[in-house]
N, C-alpha and C positions, 0 to 999 in steps of 0.2 A: 148660716150666711150665704147669700147669693152670690154669683160669679162676678157681677158687678162690683160689690161689696170687696171681694177678696182682691181683686184687679188694683180697685183704689188703696186699699190698706197696704198692699204690696209695693205700689209705687210710692205711697208716702214713706215707707220704711226704707226705700232705696234712696229716698230723698230726690227722686225725679218729679219735674213738671210734667202735664198732660203733653205739651210740646215735646220735651226731652223723650218723653216713651215713644210717643208717634214717631220720631225720627229712628230710634233704634229698630222700630217694627216695620217701617216701611210704610205706614199708614197715616192717615189725616188725624189731627188733633181732635176734629168732631168724632172720628171712629171711636177714639178712646173715650170720648164725652158720652158718647151712645152707648159704649159698653159697660161704663162704671155708674150709668143712672139705669141700667138694666133695660134700657129702649133700643138695644141691638145686641146680638150675640156674634162674638167672632167666628169665622170659619174654623176648620179644624187646621188649617195651616197656620193661623193667628193663634190660637190655642198653644199650639206647640212651640210658637216663638215666644209668647208670653211665658209659658212652662219653663223653657229654656232662659229667658232673662231673667227671672227671679227665683231660679233653681228650685222649682216645685215640680211634683211630679203631675200628670194629667188628671190622676185620681185625686189628687189635693185640690185642683182647681174646680172640677166638674162634677164630683162623686154625688154631692146634695143637690145638684140642681136639676131636676128634673126636666126643664125646659132646655135647657143645652144638650141634654143626653138625647132627648127626641131631635133637634135640630141636626145633631151629628150622624145620626141613623139615617135620618132622611136624606141629607145631603150625599153620603155614601150610596144608598140605594139609588138615586137619581142619576149618579155619575155611572153606575152598572146599566141603567136603562138607556142612558145616551150610547154606551157601547154597542148594546144589544139593536136597538135601532140602526147604527150603522151599518152593521154586518147585513142586518135584514135589508136596507136599501142598496148596499152593493151586491146582494145576491138578486134583487130585481131587476139592476143593472145587466147583470150577467144573463138574467133570463130574455131581457128584452134584445140584446146583443145576440143571443142564440137565435131568437125568432127572425131577426133581421137577416142574419147569414144564412141559415138553413131555409127557412121559409119565405125569403123575400118580402118579410112584413116588418113594416118599421111602424112602429105605435109611436111617432113623434110627442105627440102632447102629453103619454104618460111618461115617455123618457125624460122629457125636460121637466114636467113636474116631480119626477123622482129624482133627477140630478139637483133640483134645486135643494128640496128636502135633504139629501145627502151633505151638500156643501153646508148647509145650515147647522144640521148636527156636528159635522166635522168642526166647524167655525166655535161651536159652543165647547165640544170636547178639547179641542186644542187651546182655547182660551183658558179652560179649567185647569190644563197640564201647565200652561205657561205661569198662570197665577201659582200656582203649588210650587214651581221651580224659582219664581221670584221672591217666595216667601223662606225658602230653602238656604240661599244665599246670606 
């Protein structure tokens, strides 16, 4: 049984409409429809919320669905990469600041490009953290 079929079955067992489940999970009704028709996969925070809502373990929800397992693993590794890139970009900014202070060499173009990428990565990282906190509430 696919994840979508499990979600639909549990929702119907609980006597909930897609709209009611969407409200409980703080997602759109369209998201529920996508999940139930296997046209989309909930992220890990939504899987946890579904698990809590229907009093199921995550194993019961996803164990048989290989596609979901692969997505969860890919999501978790991408978050680690964002953090690594942020650390790397901060090191580059420190290196540029060192050269500017010690050798009076300011690489303004490189500095601006690095700051742009740093803020871009921070935005993604923070957005993921806020999304995770919102679904925990």
